[in-house]
C-alpha positions as CSV (number, residue, x, y, z in Angstrom):
1,X,98.6,125.3,109.5
2,X,101.1,122.9,110.5
3,X,103.5,125.7,112.2
4,X,99.8,126.8,114.0
5,X,99.4,123.6,115.2
6,X,103.0,123.5,116.6
7,X,102.9,127.0,118.5
8,X,99.5,125.8,120.0
9,X,101.2,122.2,121.3
10,X,104.3,124.3,122.4
11,X,102.2,126.9,124.4
12,X,101.4,124.7,126.9
13,X,104.3,125.2,129.2
14,X,106.7,122.5,130.7
15,X,106.6,122.8,134.3
16,X,109.6,122.0,136.2
17,X,110.2,118.5,138.2
18,X,108.6,116.2,135.0
19,X,109.8,113.2,134.1
20,X,109.7,112.3,130.1
21,X,109.3,108.7,129.1
22,X,109.4,108.0,125.3
23,X,108.4,104.4,124.2
24,X,107.8,103.4,120.6
25,X,107.4,100.7,118.3
26,X,104.7,98.7,120.3
27,X,102.8,97.2,117.4
28,X,99.6,96.3,118.7
29,X,97.6,94.3,116.0
30,X,94.3,92.1,115.8
31,X,95.3,90.3,119.3
32,X,94.1,86.5,119.6
33,X,92.0,85.2,116.7
34,X,88.4,83.2,117.2
35,X,90.3,79.7,118.8
36,X,91.8,81.9,121.4
37,X,95.3,81.6,119.7
38,X,97.4,84.2,119.1
39,X,97.3,85.8,115.6
40,X,100.3,84.7,113.9
41,X,100.9,88.2,112.7
42,X,100.6,89.8,116.7
43,X,103.4,91.3,118.1
44,X,102.3,92.6,121.5
45,X,101.6,89.8,123.9
46,X,103.0,91.8,126.6
47,X,99.8,93.4,128.7
48,X,101.1,92.4,132.0
49,X,104.4,93.8,131.6
50,X,102.7,96.9,129.8
51,X,100.7,97.8,132.9
52,X,103.4,97.1,135.3
53,X,105.8,99.3,133.4
54,X,103.4,101.9,133.9
55,X,102.5,101.8,137.4
56,X,106.0,102.0,137.7
57,X,106.9,105.2,135.8
58,X,103.9,106.4,137.5
59,X,105.2,106.2,140.8
60,X,108.8,106.6,140.3
61,X,107.8,110.1,138.7
62,X,105.6,111.2,141.2
63,X,102.6,111.2,138.8
64,X,103.7,113.9,137.0
65,X,105.4,112.1,133.6
66,X,105.0,113.1,130.1
67,X,104.3,109.5,128.5
68,X,105.2,109.8,124.9
69,X,104.1,107.1,122.7
70,X,106.9,107.8,119.8
71,X,104.8,105.9,116.7
72,X,104.1,102.5,115.6
73,X,101.9,102.3,119.1
74,X,99.3,100.3,116.9
75,X,99.9,98.3,113.6
76,X,97.2,99.5,111.2
77,X,98.8,98.4,108.1
78,X,97.4,94.8,108.4
79,X,93.9,93.8,109.1
80,X,92.8,91.3,106.6
81,X,91.3,92.3,103.2
82,X,89.0,94.6,104.4
83,X,90.8,98.1,102.9
84,X,90.1,98.7,99.1
85,X,93.3,100.8,98.2
86,X,95.6,99.4,95.6
87,X,99.3,99.0,95.5
88,X,100.2,102.5,96.0
89,X,97.0,103.2,98.1
90,X,95.7,101.8,101.5
91,X,92.9,102.5,103.8
92,X,90.2,105.2,103.6
93,X,89.2,106.6,106.9
94,X,86.2,104.7,107.4
95,X,88.1,101.5,106.7
96,X,91.1,102.5,108.9
97,X,88.4,103.4,111.9
98,X,87.3,100.1,111.7
99,X,90.8,98.7,111.5
100,X,91.7,100.8,114.7
101,X,88.3,99.6,116.6
102,X,89.7,96.0,116.0
103,X,92.9,96.8,117.5
104,X,91.7,98.6,121.0
105,X,89.2,95.8,121.5
106,X,91.9,93.1,121.3
107,X,94.0,95.0,123.4
108,X,91.5,96.6,126.2
109,X,93.8,95.8,128.7
110,X,96.4,97.7,127.4
111,X,93.9,100.7,127.0
112,X,92.7,100.6,130.4
113,X,96.4,101.1,131.6
114,X,96.7,103.9,129.5
115,X,93.7,105.6,130.4
116,X,94.4,104.9,134.3
117,X,98.1,106.1,133.7
118,X,96.4,109.6,132.0
119,X,94.1,110.3,134.8
120,X,96.8,110.0,137.5
121,X,98.4,112.9,139.5
122,X,99.4,115.3,136.5
123,X,100.3,113.1,133.9
124,X,100.1,113.6,130.3
125,X,100.2,111.0,127.3
126,X,101.1,112.0,124.0
127,X,100.5,109.9,120.3
128,X,103.0,110.4,117.8
129,X,102.2,108.7,114.3
130,X,104.2,106.3,112.7
131,X,104.6,104.5,109.6
132,X,102.5,101.6,110.8
133,X,99.9,104.1,112.3
134,X,100.0,107.0,109.8
135,X,96.2,106.4,109.5
136,X,95.8,108.2,113.3
137,X,96.2,111.4,111.2
138,X,93.0,110.8,109.7
139,X,90.5,113.2,111.6
140,X,88.2,110.9,112.4
141,X,90.8,108.0,113.5
142,X,92.4,110.7,115.8
143,X,88.9,111.3,117.5
144,X,88.4,107.6,118.0
145,X,91.4,107.2,119.1
146,X,91.5,109.9,121.8
147,X,87.8,109.0,122.6
148,X,88.9,105.5,123.7
149,X,91.2,107.1,126.2
150,X,88.5,108.6,127.7
151,X,90.7,111.7,129.2
152,X,90.3,115.7,129.0
153,X,92.2,117.1,126.0
154,X,95.1,118.7,128.5
155,X,95.9,115.0,129.4
156,X,95.7,112.6,126.3
157,X,96.8,113.9,122.7
158,X,97.9,113.0,119.1
159,X,100.5,115.0,117.3
160,X,98.6,115.7,114.2
161,X,101.9,117.6,113.1
162,X,103.6,114.1,112.9
163,X,105.9,114.9,116.0
164,X,105.5,115.9,119.5
165,X,107.5,119.0,121.3
166,X,107.9,119.6,125.0
167,X,106.5,122.5,126.5
168,X,109.8,124.3,127.0
169,X,110.6,123.2,123.2
170,X,113.8,121.6,124.2
171,X,113.0,117.9,123.3
172,X,111.3,116.7,120.0
173,X,109.9,113.3,119.7
174,X,109.1,111.5,115.9
175,X,109.0,108.3,115.1
176,X,111.9,108.4,112.5
177,X,110.1,106.7,109.6
178,X,110.7,110.5,107.8
179,X,114.9,110.2,108.2
180,X,117.1,110.0,105.1
181,X,116.9,107.1,103.0
182,X,113.9,105.6,104.2
183,X,111.8,103.4,102.3
184,X,108.8,104.1,104.8
185,X,109.1,108.0,104.0
186,X,105.8,109.7,103.3
187,X,106.3,112.3,100.5
188,X,103.7,114.6,101.7
189,X,104.0,114.0,105.5
190,X,102.2,114.9,108.0
191,X,99.0,114.6,105.4
192,X,100.2,111.2,103.8
193,X,96.6,111.1,101.9
194,X,95.8,110.3,98.1
195,X,93.0,112.8,96.3
196,X,90.2,111.8,95.1
197,X,87.1,110.3,96.9
198,X,87.7,108.2,98.9
199,X,90.8,109.9,100.4
200,X,93.3,106.8,101.0
201,X,96.2,106.9,102.9
202,X,99.3,106.7,100.8
203,X,102.0,103.6,100.8
204,X,105.6,104.4,100.6
205,X,107.6,102.4,98.3
206,X,109.2,100.2,101.5
207,X,105.4,99.1,102.4
208,X,104.5,98.4,99.1
209,X,107.9,96.4,98.7
210,X,107.9,94.5,102.2
211,X,104.0,94.3,103.4
212,X,102.8,91.3,101.3
213,X,106.1,89.6,101.8
214,X,106.3,89.9,105.8
215,X,103.1,88.7,106.0
216,X,103.6,85.5,104.0
217,X,107.3,84.9,106.0
218,X,105.3,85.3,109.1
219,X,102.5,82.6,108.6
220,X,105.5,80.5,109.0
221,X,108.4,82.7,111.1
222,X,106.3,84.6,113.6
223,X,109.6,86.5,114.7
224,X,110.7,87.8,111.4
225,X,109.8,91.5,112.3
226,X,110.9,90.9,115.9
227,X,114.5,90.9,114.8
228,X,116.5,94.6,115.0
229,X,117.1,96.6,113.0
230,X,114.0,97.1,111.1
231,X,114.2,94.6,108.2
232,X,116.9,92.6,109.5
233,X,114.6,89.5,110.2
234,X,114.1,89.0,106.6
235,X,117.5,87.6,105.8
236,X,117.1,84.1,107.8
237,X,113.6,84.1,107.0
238,X,114.3,84.5,103.4
239,X,117.4,82.1,103.8
240,X,115.3,79.2,105.6
241,X,113.0,79.0,103.0
242,X,112.4,75.6,101.0
243,X,113.1,77.4,98.2
244,X,116.2,79.4,99.1
245,X,118.8,77.1,97.5
246,X,117.2,78.3,93.7
247,X,115.8,81.3,94.5
248,X,117.3,85.2,93.7
249,X,116.6,88.6,95.6
250,X,114.3,90.8,94.1
251,X,116.5,93.4,93.4
252,X,114.9,96.3,94.6
253,X,114.7,94.2,97.9
254,X,118.6,94.2,97.7
255,X,118.6,97.9,97.7
256,X,115.9,98.5,100.6
257,X,118.1,95.9,102.8
258,X,121.3,97.8,101.7
259,X,120.2,101.4,102.1
260,X,117.5,102.0,104.1
261,X,117.4,99.7,106.9
262,X,121.0,101.1,107.9
263,X,121.5,101.6,111.6
264,X,124.3,103.5,112.5
265,X,123.8,102.8,116.3
266,X,125.0,99.4,115.9
267,X,128.6,100.3,115.9
268,X,130.9,101.0,119.3
269,X,132.0,104.2,118.1
270,X,135.0,105.0,119.4
271,X,135.2,107.3,116.6
272,X,138.3,108.5,115.2
273,X,138.4,111.9,115.3
274,X,140.2,115.3,114.9
275,X,142.3,115.3,112.0
276,X,140.6,112.4,110.6
277,X,138.7,113.2,107.8
278,X,136.3,110.9,105.7
279,X,137.3,109.2,102.0
280,X,136.1,110.5,98.7
281,X,134.7,107.5,97.0
282,X,135.7,106.7,93.3
283,X,131.9,107.0,92.2
284,X,132.7,106.6,88.6
285,X,134.9,103.6,89.4
286,X,131.8,101.9,91.5
287,X,129.6,102.9,89.0
288,X,131.7,100.7,86.4
289,X,131.1,97.7,88.9
290,X,127.2,97.8,87.9
291,X,125.2,94.7,89.9
292,X,128.3,93.7,91.7
293,X,128.5,96.9,93.5
294,X,125.6,96.0,95.4
295,X,126.5,92.4,96.5
296,X,130.1,93.3,97.2
297,X,128.2,95.0,99.9
298,X,127.0,91.9,101.3
299,X,129.0,90.2,103.9
300,X,130.2,86.5,103.1
301,X,128.4,85.0,105.8
302,X,125.4,87.1,105.5
303,X,122.3,84.8,105.1
304,X,121.3,86.7,101.8
305,X,124.7,86.2,99.9
306,X,123.7,83.4,97.8
307,X,120.4,85.0,96.7
308,X,122.1,88.2,95.8
309,X,125.1,86.5,94.1
310,X,122.6,84.0,91.8
311,X,120.4,87.6,91.5
312,X,123.9,88.7,90.3
313,X,124.6,86.2,87.3
314,X,120.9,86.4,86.0
315,X,121.9,90.0,85.5
316,X,118.9,91.6,87.6
317,X,120.7,93.8,89.9
318,X,122.7,96.2,87.3
319,X,119.2,98.3,86.3
320,X,119.1,98.9,90.4
321,X,122.8,99.7,90.4
322,X,122.6,102.1,87.9
323,X,119.8,103.9,89.3
324,X,121.6,104.9,92.5
325,X,122.1,108.4,93.1
326,X,125.8,109.4,94.0
327,X,124.5,110.5,97.7
328,X,123.0,106.4,97.9
329,X,126.7,105.2,96.6
330,X,128.7,107.5,99.4
331,X,126.5,106.4,101.7
332,X,126.5,102.7,101.2
333,X,130.1,103.2,100.7
334,X,130.5,104.5,104.2
335,X,128.7,101.8,105.7
336,X,130.7,99.0,104.2
337,X,134.1,100.9,105.6
338,X,132.4,101.1,109.2
339,X,131.6,97.2,108.8
340,X,135.0,96.7,107.3
341,X,136.7,99.0,110.3
342,X,134.7,97.2,112.9
343,X,135.4,93.5,112.1
344,X,139.1,94.1,111.2
345,X,139.6,95.4,115.1
346,X,137.3,92.9,116.6
347,X,135.3,95.7,117.9
348,X,133.5,93.6,121.2
349,X,129.8,95.5,121.0
350,X,128.6,95.0,117.6
351,X,125.0,93.9,117.8
352,X,124.1,93.3,114.1
353,X,126.7,90.9,112.9
354,X,129.5,89.2,114.5
355,X,132.7,91.0,115.2
356,X,134.5,87.9,113.8
357,X,134.3,86.7,110.3
358,X,135.1,87.9,106.8
359,X,135.3,91.6,106.2
360,X,133.5,93.1,103.2
361,X,136.1,95.2,100.9
362,X,136.0,98.8,100.7
363,X,134.8,100.8,97.7
364,X,137.5,102.3,95.6
365,X,138.7,105.7,97.1
366,X,140.6,108.2,95.2
367,X,144.3,108.6,95.1
368,X,144.9,111.6,97.3
369,X,142.2,109.6,100.4
370,X,143.8,106.5,101.0
371,X,145.3,105.9,104.2
372,X,144.5,105.9,108.0
373,X,144.3,109.6,107.8
374,X,141.1,109.5,105.9
375,X,139.0,107.2,108.4
376,X,136.3,108.9,109.6
377,X,133.3,107.1,108.2
378,X,130.6,108.6,109.9
379,X,130.0,111.4,107.3
380,X,127.1,110.1,105.8
381,X,125.2,109.4,109.2
382,X,126.3,112.7,110.4
383,X,124.7,114.4,107.0
384,X,121.6,112.5,106.8
385,X,120.6,113.6,110.5
386,X,122.0,117.3,110.2
387,X,119.8,117.7,107.6
388,X,116.6,116.1,108.9
389,X,117.5,118.0,112.4
390,X,117.3,121.6,110.4
391,X,114.3,120.7,108.3
392,X,112.6,119.8,111.6
393,X,114.0,123.2,113.6
394,X,112.9,125.1,110.5
395,X,109.3,123.9,110.5
396,X,109.5,125.3,114.9
397,X,108.4,128.5,116.2
398,X,111.8,130.6,116.8
399,X,111.7,130.3,120.2
400,X,111.6,126.4,120.2
401,X,115.2,125.2,119.5
402,X,115.1,121.8,120.6
403,X,118.5,120.1,121.9
404,X,117.2,116.6,121.9
405,X,115.6,114.7,119.2
406,X,114.3,111.2,120.3
407,X,113.1,108.7,117.6
408,X,112.0,104.9,117.0
409,X,111.4,103.3,113.8
410,X,114.8,101.2,113.9
411,X,113.7,98.9,116.7
412,X,117.3,98.9,117.7
413,X,118.0,101.2,120.9
414,X,121.3,103.5,121.3
415,X,123.3,101.5,123.4
416,X,124.1,103.4,127.0
417,X,127.3,105.3,126.3
418,X,127.6,104.0,123.1
419,X,128.7,107.3,121.4
420,X,131.6,109.3,122.3
421,X,131.7,113.0,120.9
422,X,135.3,114.8,121.1
423,X,135.6,118.5,122.2
424,X,138.5,120.8,122.1
425,X,140.3,119.1,119.2
426,X,140.0,115.9,120.3
427,X,141.6,116.2,123.8
428,X,138.5,115.6,125.9
429,X,136.1,112.7,125.3
430,X,132.6,113.1,126.8
431,X,130.7,109.8,126.9
432,X,127.1,110.2,126.0
433,X,123.9,108.2,125.2
434,X,122.8,108.9,121.5
435,X,124.9,111.1,119.3
436,X,125.1,114.3,117.8
437,X,125.6,114.7,114.3
438,X,127.8,117.9,114.4
439,X,131.2,116.9,114.9
440,X,132.9,118.7,117.7
441,X,129.5,119.5,119.4
442,X,127.4,117.5,122.1
443,X,124.1,119.0,120.6
444,X,122.2,118.7,118.9
445,X,121.7,115.1,120.4
446,X,119.6,112.3,118.7
447,X,119.2,109.1,120.2
448,X,116.6,105.9,119.6
449,X,114.7,104.3,121.9
450,X,114.2,101.2,120.4
451,X,111.0,99.1,120.6
452,X,108.9,98.6,123.4
453,X,108.7,95.2,122.4
454,X,110.3,91.7,122.4
455,X,113.0,92.0,120.1
456,X,116.7,90.5,119.6
457,X,119.8,91.2,117.0
458,X,120.9,88.9,114.4
459,X,124.1,87.6,116.9
460,X,121.1,87.0,119.5
461,X,119.2,84.8,116.9
462,X,122.3,83.0,115.3
463,X,122.6,81.6,119.0
464,X,119.0,80.6,119.2
465,X,119.2,78.8,116.1
466,X,122.1,76.6,117.1
467,X,119.4,74.4,118.7
468,X,116.4,75.8,117.4
469,X,114.6,76.2,114.1
470,X,113.7,79.6,113.1
471,X,110.1,78.3,112.6
472,X,109.9,77.1,115.9
473,X,110.4,80.7,117.5
474,X,107.7,82.3,118.6
475,X,108.0,86.0,120.5
476,X,107.5,84.4,123.6
477,X,110.4,83.1,123.0
478,X,112.4,86.1,123.1
479,X,114.1,88.2,125.9
480,X,111.6,90.1,127.8
481,X,113.1,92.9,128.3
482,X,111.4,96.5,126.7
483,X,113.5,99.6,125.9
484,X,112.8,103.2,126.1
485,X,114.2,106.8,126.9
486,X,113.9,108.2,130.0
487,X,114.6,112.1,130.6
488,X,114.9,112.8,134.2
489,X,113.7,116.1,135.1
490,X,116.3,118.9,134.5
491,X,116.7,122.8,134.6
492,X,118.8,123.7,131.4
493,X,119.8,120.7,129.5
494,X,117.8,117.5,129.1
495,X,120.0,114.5,129.4
496,X,118.3,111.5,127.7
497,X,119.2,107.9,128.1
498,X,117.8,104.6,127.1
499,X,116.8,102.1,129.9
500,X,115.3,98.8,129.8
501,X,112.2,97.2,131.5
502,X,113.3,94.1,132.5
503,X,112.9,90.8,135.4
504,X,115.3,91.0,137.9
505,X,114.7,88.0,139.9
506,X,110.9,88.2,140.9
507,X,110.6,91.9,140.6
508,X,110.6,94.0,137.3
509,X,112.3,96.9,137.4
510,X,114.4,99.4,134.9
511,X,118.0,99.0,134.2
512,X,120.9,100.2,131.7
513,X,120.7,96.8,130.2
514,X,119.0,94.0,129.5
515,X,121.0,91.8,132.2
């Protein structure tokens, strides 16, 4: 069934001269409350910028644009207490339709802008479901959205197979929540539904863990989920709560923050390649540390370090640490080593933590892999994305072999020329946007669109907090800069690049950075 749907999607030829635009994670929600004030949980307040952006890409793409909404366009996870599910299930189809109707009404201006765009020239719009709008996979919800777009089936589509594939089979767009250890991963994607009557949307363990927490914290700290990467805003918010001086952290939440919100593109990625190999971590020695292993991975200047230390003293972390798989331990150790390397080298383009500060310690290595010869720390990232690329490719027809995979979900875009892949034994470096998970090769290329949303990194947040309190910050106070991926018309090889819609003087324009 899924393969048939993909074949049908790919059957629409990709004409030459078309531009592709991928934007992700808008999170349109309930809009304004009865008083006219923004709902505290509403993140998308940028209808004017959004409308201007669509007009600009239509004009620059000569009305021959494939606009792919790469997931979490709508926030259908929260709408009050109108879903009758339990801890592990969410809305039924009927309840999800009511939530979607409320969101579409609240964002009528944005819906009108998409409709106008889809009806211009040869433009097309495709919606990809994400974890926050997975309810779009209900047939009735999908029909309601497409009806609201009021465009022909050849103009507006929704990827019921869970992703979008370009007509030539060279570009695949998915949300990204199904990659690796993601706590927001659905076991039965793209059919994330329960059995029984009524059928309900399943809830991944990450949503079960953090949904109520986010809603509680957003009442006091409205920008808690505007901090990239996904989950990073929980740290300063938890540390700023009045009870933070005596509280401890939920052990599962510490695992969530350590293992499922990792964003490898935060590093400068001047990779030590060539003859450098990854170290072998001493798993037995790591396991002997029990809960202390989790705390050791939290830098001393991390906002949740005191919470984690108290949880360790209470003995609350040992069971979670013991339950980690060997692969999870290796991933955590690789990531710790990458953080340590970045801080020891004072790498200047590190976006998730200040490049100067106390470095975390490495995990214990095996004796034979000590030394600089074994300082390739991106092995877990490579393995995670290679497996995922292989899994996605196996689901496609033989003549569809994507060379570019575009994702979102993390809210942190790949920086311009953030990676450097090496070929010819390390003799030639080719700068590129995104990265290839296969060492020594330039494809397949994985690139992250970030969020078409007002976000900031923890480093930027720290700067704001020098004269503001976290509770005083509103989404409107954040940089008016929205990231997306653009793939210009191409012949044989699509060349994606991250771009930013930002104000330049009195004008809005797309640029290579937010400045």
